[in-house]
C-alpha positions in Angstrom: -31.2 -17.3 -132.0 -29.6 -18.7 -128.3 -31.4 -20.9 -126.1 -32.0 -20.4 -122.4 -29.1 -22.8 -121.5 -26.9 -21.4 -124.2 -27.2 -18.3 -122.3 -26.2 -20.0 -118.7 -22.4 -20.0 -118.1 -20.7 -23.2 -118.7 -18.5 -22.5 -115.8 -19.8 -25.3 -113.6 -19.1 -28.3 -116.5 -15.7 -26.7 -117.3 -14.6 -26.8 -113.8 -16.0 -30.5 -113.4 -14.2 -31.6 -116.6 -10.7 -30.1 -115.2 -11.2 -32.2 -111.7 -12.1 -35.4 -113.3 -9.7 -35.3 -116.1 -6.9 -34.4 -113.9 -7.7 -37.2 -111.8 -7.7 -39.6 -114.7 -4.6 -38.0 -115.9 -2.8 -38.6 -112.0 -3.8 -42.4 -112.9 -3.0 -42.6 -116.0 0.8 -41.2 -115.2 1.1 -43.3 -112.8 0.8 -40.6 -109.8 -1.8 -42.7 -108.0 -2.6 -46.7 -108.6 -5.8 -47.3 -109.7 -7.1 -50.8 -108.0 -6.5 -54.0 -110.6 -4.3 -54.5 -113.3 -2.1 -51.5 -115.1 -4.7 -50.8 -118.0 -1.5 -48.6 -119.5 0.4 -51.3 -120.7 -1.6 -51.3 -123.7 0.1 -48.1 -124.6 3.2 -48.6 -123.3 4.2 -51.7 -124.5 1.3 -53.3 -127.3 1.1 -49.6 -128.6 4.4 -49.0 -128.7 5.6 -52.1 -130.7 2.8 -51.4 -133.3 4.6 -47.7 -133.6 7.9 -49.2 -134.2 6.6 -51.2 -137.4 3.9 -49.2 -138.8 6.4 -46.6 -138.9 8.5 -48.3 -140.9 5.6 -48.2 -143.3 3.9 -51.7 -142.5 1.1 -53.3 -140.6 2.0 -55.7 -137.6 1.4 -58.8 -139.6 2.6 -61.3 -137.4 0.5 -59.9 -134.4 -3.0 -61.4 -133.9 -3.5 -58.8 -131.6 -3.7 -56.2 -134.5 -7.3 -56.6 -135.1 -8.1 -52.9 -136.3 -8.9 -51.7 -139.5 -6.3 -49.7 -141.6 -6.6 -46.1 -140.4 -6.0 -47.1 -136.7 -2.3 -47.0 -137.6 -3.0 -42.7 -137.5 -4.0 -43.1 -134.0 -1.1 -45.3 -133.2 1.3 -43.0 -134.9 -0.1 -40.0 -133.6 2.2 -39.8 -130.5 4.9 -38.6 -133.1 3.0 -35.7 -133.4 4.6 -34.4 -130.0 8.6 -35.5 -130.3 9.3 -33.8 -126.9 7.3 -36.6 -124.9 7.9 -39.9 -124.3 5.4 -42.3 -126.3 3.0 -42.8 -123.7 2.8 -39.1 -122.3 2.1 -38.3 -125.3 -0.8 -40.4 -126.3 -2.1 -39.7 -123.1 -2.1 -35.9 -123.9 -3.4 -36.7 -127.3 -5.9 -38.5 -125.8 -6.7 -35.8 -123.5 -7.3 -33.3 -126.5 -9.7 -35.8 -128.2 -12.0 -35.8 -125.1 -11.6 -31.9 -124.9 -12.6 -31.7 -128.5 -16.1 -33.6 -127.5 -16.9 -31.7 -125.0 -16.3 -28.6 -127.4 -18.4 -30.0 -129.9 -21.2 -30.7 -127.2 -20.9 -27.3 -126.0 -21.2 -25.9 -129.7 -24.1 -27.7 -130.4 -26.2 -26.9 -127.5 -25.7 -23.3 -128.5 -28.4 -23.7 -130.8 -32.4 -23.8 -130.8 -33.5 -27.2 -129.6 -30.2 -28.3 -128.2 -29.2 -28.3 -124.2 -26.2 -29.2 -122.4 -27.4 -32.0 -120.9 -25.3 -34.0 -123.5 -22.2 -32.0 -122.7 -23.1 -32.9 -119.0 -23.5 -36.8 -120.0 -19.6 -36.8 -121.7 -18.2 -34.8 -118.8 -19.7 -36.7 -116.0 -19.8 -40.5 -118.1 -16.3 -40.8 -119.5 -14.0 -40.6 -116.0 -16.3 -43.6 -114.5 -14.4 -46.1 -117.1 -11.7 -44.8 -114.9 -7.8 -44.9 -116.6 -9.2 -47.0 -119.4 -10.5 -43.8 -121.1 -7.0 -42.4 -122.1 -5.3 -45.8 -121.9 -7.1 -47.3 -125.5 -7.4 -45.0 -129.2 -11.4 -45.2 -128.4 -11.5 -41.7 -127.3 -10.3 -40.7 -130.3 -12.6 -42.6 -132.4 -15.4 -41.5 -130.3 -14.6 -37.7 -131.0 -14.9 -38.2 -135.0 -18.0 -39.9 -134.1 -19.4 -37.3 -132.1 -18.7 -34.5 -134.8 -20.1 -37.0 -137.5 -23.2 -36.9 -135.7 -23.4 -33.6 -134.7 -22.9 -32.5 -138.3 -25.2 -35.1 -139.7 -28.9 -32.9 -139.5 -27.3 -30.1 -141.5 -24.1 -31.2 -143.4 -24.5 -34.6 -144.5 -21.4 -35.0 -147.0 -19.4 -33.9 -143.6 -21.2 -36.5 -141.9 -20.4 -38.8 -144.2 -16.7 -38.3 -144.9 -16.4 -38.6 -141.0 -18.6 -41.8 -140.6 -16.7 -43.2 -143.0 -12.9 -42.1 -141.7 -13.9 -43.6 -138.0 -15.2 -46.9 -139.7 -11.7 -47.0 -140.8 -10.4 -46.0 -137.6 -12.5 -48.7 -135.6 -15.4 -50.4 -137.8 -18.3 -49.2 -135.3 -18.8 -45.8 -136.7 -20.2 -47.5 -139.7 -23.6 -47.7 -137.6 -24.1 -43.9 -137.2 -25.3 -44.1 -141.1 -28.3 -46.5 -139.3 -30.5 -43.5 -138.9 -29.0 -41.1 -142.1 -31.9 -40.4 -144.7 -30.0 -38.3 -146.8 -28.4 -39.7 -149.6 -25.6 -37.0 -149.9 -24.5 -39.1 -146.5 -24.6 -42.8 -148.0 -22.5 -41.3 -151.2 -20.1 -39.2 -149.3 -19.1 -42.0 -146.9 -19.2 -44.8 -149.9 -16.4 -42.2 -151.6 -14.3 -41.4 -148.7 -14.6 -44.7 -147.4 -13.6 -46.8 -150.5 -10.9 -44.0 -151.6 -9.3 -44.2 -147.9 -9.2 -48.2 -148.4 -7.8 -48.0 -151.9 -4.6 -45.6 -150.2 -4.2 -47.7 -147.5 -3.7 -51.2 -149.3 -1.6 -49.1 -151.3 0.1 -47.5 -149.0 1.1 -50.3 -146.6 1.0 -53.7 -147.0 -1.4 -55.7 -145.1 -4.1 -53.3 -144.6 -6.9 -55.6 -144.4 -5.3 -58.2 -142.5 -6.9 -57.5 -139.5 -10.5 -59.3 -140.5 -8.5 -62.8 -140.3 -7.7 -62.1 -137.1 -11.2 -60.7 -136.1 -12.8 -64.1 -137.6 -10.2 -66.1 -135.0 -11.5 -64.2 -131.9 -13.7 -66.1 -129.0 -16.0 -65.7 -126.2 -14.4 -62.9 -124.2 -15.2 -63.2 -120.1 -16.7 -59.6 -120.3 -19.9 -60.7 -123.3 -23.3 -61.3 -122.4 -22.7 -65.2 -123.7 -19.6 -65.5 -121.0 -22.1 -65.6 -118.5 -23.1 -69.4 -119.4 -19.7 -70.3 -118.4 -18.7 -67.8 -115.8 -21.7 -70.0 -114.2 -20.9 -73.3 -115.6 -17.7 -73.0 -113.7 -19.5 -73.4 -110.4 -21.4 -76.3 -111.9 -18.5 -78.7 -113.5 -17.7 -77.2 -116.7 -14.0 -78.0 -117.7 -13.2 -75.1 -120.3 -10.5 -72.7 -119.1 -10.0 -68.5 -119.5 -6.8 -67.9 -121.4 -5.3 -65.2 -123.4 -6.1 -65.7 -126.9 -6.2 -63.2 -129.9 -5.3 -60.4 -127.0 -8.1 -60.9 -124.9 -9.0 -63.1 -121.7 -11.7 -65.5 -123.3 -13.0 -68.9 -122.4 -11.9 -71.9 -124.1 -13.6 -75.4 -123.8 -16.9 -77.1 -124.4 -19.5 -75.5 -125.9 -17.7 -72.3 -126.6 -17.9 -72.4 -130.3 -21.6 -72.7 -129.8 -21.9 -69.4 -127.8 -19.9 -67.8 -129.7 -22.0 -68.8 -133.0 -25.2 -68.0 -131.2 -23.6 -64.3 -130.6 -23.1 -64.0 -134.2 -26.6 -65.1 -135.0 -27.3 -62.4 -132.4 -25.7 -59.6 -134.2 -27.2 -61.2 -137.4 -30.7 -60.5 -136.1 -29.7 -57.1 -134.7 -28.9 -56.0 -138.3 -32.3 -57.7 -139.4 -34.1 -55.4 -137.0 -32.4 -52.5 -138.1 -32.9 -53.1 -141.7 -36.7 -53.6 -141.0 -37.0 -50.0 -138.8 -35.5 -48.1 -141.7 -37.8 -50.0 -143.9 -40.8 -49.1 -141.6 -39.7 -45.9 -140.1 -41.9 -42.7 -141.3 -41.2 -40.1 -139.2 -37.6 -38.8 -138.9 -37.1 -35.8 -136.8 -33.5 -33.9 -136.5 -33.2 -36.2 -132.8 -33.5 -39.1 -135.0 -30.0 -40.0 -136.4 -28.5 -39.7 -133.1 -31.4 -42.1 -131.2 -30.9 -44.5 -134.1 -27.2 -44.5 -133.5 -27.0 -44.9 -130.2 -29.7 -47.9 -130.8 -28.0 -49.4 -133.3 -24.3 -48.8 -131.1 -25.9 -50.5 -128.4 -27.3 -53.7 -130.4 -24.2 -54.6 -131.6 -22.4 -53.9 -128.4 -24.6 -56.2 -126.2 -24.8 -59.0 -128.7 -20.8 -59.0 -129.6 -18.9 -62.1 -128.8 -16.6 -59.2 -127.2 -17.4 -56.4 -124.5 -14.3 -54.5 -124.0 -14.6 -51.9 -120.9 -13.6 -49.6 -123.9 -16.9 -49.9 -125.9 -18.6 -48.2 -123.0 -16.7 -44.8 -124.2 -18.9 -44.9 -127.6 -21.8 -45.7 -126.1 -21.4 -42.7 -123.7 -20.1 -40.5 -126.8 -23.5 -41.4 -128.8 -26.0 -40.9 -125.8 -24.0 -37.6 -125.1 -25.1 -36.5 -128.7 -28.7 -38.0 -128.0 -29.0 -35.8 -125.0 -27.6 -32.6 -126.6 -31.3 -32.5 -128.1 -34.1 -31.8 -125.9 -36.6 -33.8 -128.4 -34.7 -37.1 -127.8 -36.3 -40.3 -126.3 -33.2 -41.8 -125.3 -32.8 -40.4 -121.6 -33.3 -43.4 -119.5 -31.0 -45.5 -122.3 -28.7 -43.3 -121.7 -28.7 -42.8 -117.8 -28.4 -46.9 -118.0 -25.1 -46.6 -120.2 -23.7 -44.3 -117.3 -24.8 -46.9 -114.6 -23.1 -49.7 -116.6 -20.5 -47.5 -116.5 -19.6 -47.4 -113.3 -20.4 -51.0 -113.2 -17.9 -51.4 -115.7 -14.6 -49.8 -113.7 -15.5 -52.1 -110.5 -15.2 -55.3 -112.9 -12.2 -53.9 -114.9 -9.9 -53.1 -113.6 -11.0 -53.1 -110.4 -12.2 -56.3 -109.5 -10.7 -58.3 -112.6 -9.4 -60.8 -110.4 -13.0 -62.0 -109.5 -14.4 -61.5 -113.3 -11.3 -64.0 -114.5 -12.0 -66.1 -111.6 -15.7 -66.4 -111.7 -16.4 -66.0 -108.2 -19.5 -64.9 -107.2 -18.6 -61.3 -107.1 -17.1 -61.2 -110.2 -20.4 -62.8 -112.0 -23.1 -60.2 -109.9 -21.4 -57.0 -111.5 -21.1 -58.8 -114.8 -24.8 -59.9 -114.3 -25.6 -56.2 -113.4 -23.2 -54.5 -115.8 -24.4 -56.7 -118.8 -28.0 -56.6 -117.7 -27.9 -52.9 -118.0 -26.8 -52.6 -121.0 -29.2 -55.3 -122.1 -31.8 -52.9 -120.6 -30.5 -50.0 -122.2 -30.6 -51.5 -125.8 -34.6 -52.7 -125.3 -35.8 -49.8 -124.1 -33.5 -47.5 -126.8 -35.2 -49.7 -129.7 -38.5 -50.0 -128.1 -38.3 -45.9 -128.0 -36.9 -45.5 -131.3 -39.7 -48.2 -133.1 -42.3 -45.9 -131.3 -41.3 -42.4 -132.3 -40.7 -43.5 -135.8 -43.1 -46.5 -136.9 -45.7 -46.5 -134.6 -49.0 -44.8 -135.9 -49.2 -41.7 -133.5 -52.3 -40.8 -131.4 -54.8 -38.1 -132.5 -53.1 -35.8 -129.2 -49.4 -37.2 -129.7 -49.2 -36.8 -133.6 -45.7 -36.7 -134.6 -43.6 -35.0 -137.8 -45.8 -35.1 -140.7 -44.7 -36.8 -144.0 -43.8 -33.5 -145.0 -41.5 -32.9 -142.2 -39.6 -36.2 -142.9 -39.1 -34.3 -146.3 -37.7 -31.7 -145.2 -35.3 -33.7 -142.7 -34.3 -36.0 -145.5 -34.0 -33.5 -149.0 
């Protein structure tokens, strides 16, 4: 039985998608110039160079900027599917296709009882808030896999597990989608798929896991939460520098190692909190899977040594899945993510010169953006805990243990 929301025409939603994506394409294709540095050079220069190495059957082992799991090679090689286009144009076309796949999946999900098109609207409005960055990185492709995994999770746990494992081998973070998975079949499928794919890449191409060493050497990136210490410190005599290091603009100098270690400790603390939540959680509704995924991705984004602009693509995608469920408690965190996305495009690429120079405009932008992400994280964690762990009152009792059994069988 279709919901009232599903019976309404999606014409306005589709029209909005077409208009906003046309604008994004015009920017990445260079028809119009977006303020700030050219974000498309990652595709036209870095990805293109990796493509030349990867197509000869090896990973770019001499390039420390290659910091991705082995399946990322598939995304970098994907423009070969469109040989009649130049590499950048083919990549942008495939990024747009992945964007459309996310929308179709969200609209399909909205047709089920208890679902809503709110999630589709979050994606349609949220993704273009990041400007050309959304198509100038392969994260939109990873997000499409993650959205498919989450939407499959309630009814098809094995499919979710397989897609989650594949997503994790594309860019690690989709492994966090399993935070709320209570069906053993999802975990088993993820383990088998992940092990099989990892073994295949290790045998097929040398250096499949060299990225782990390159990631370990990263420092504190200028857009991260910890970087605010040094942005402010530069106004009070801190003597460090801002340099290109391991593929990103990072702070180098006194106490950077301390802040980086603190970020790793916070990430470990976030993992500990998630583990405690799983041990204490007793009430699992269909929307809990997506709510837990958003909370987990927020936790690990905010505590990371790096918060690149494209990370917001992940958050928008997972938040969109949450809001396809009418019962989800993640509306406020999702709105905070959208607000943070708008501030993100103001700091990168539009205001990146201010961020790098640590002037007060750049510092305030980062403080507001990171503050919104931190607020979304704390709010999401609190709501997840209250809806799954805290004892419900007599008048607002949640799903019974029997409901949990039906969800996790």
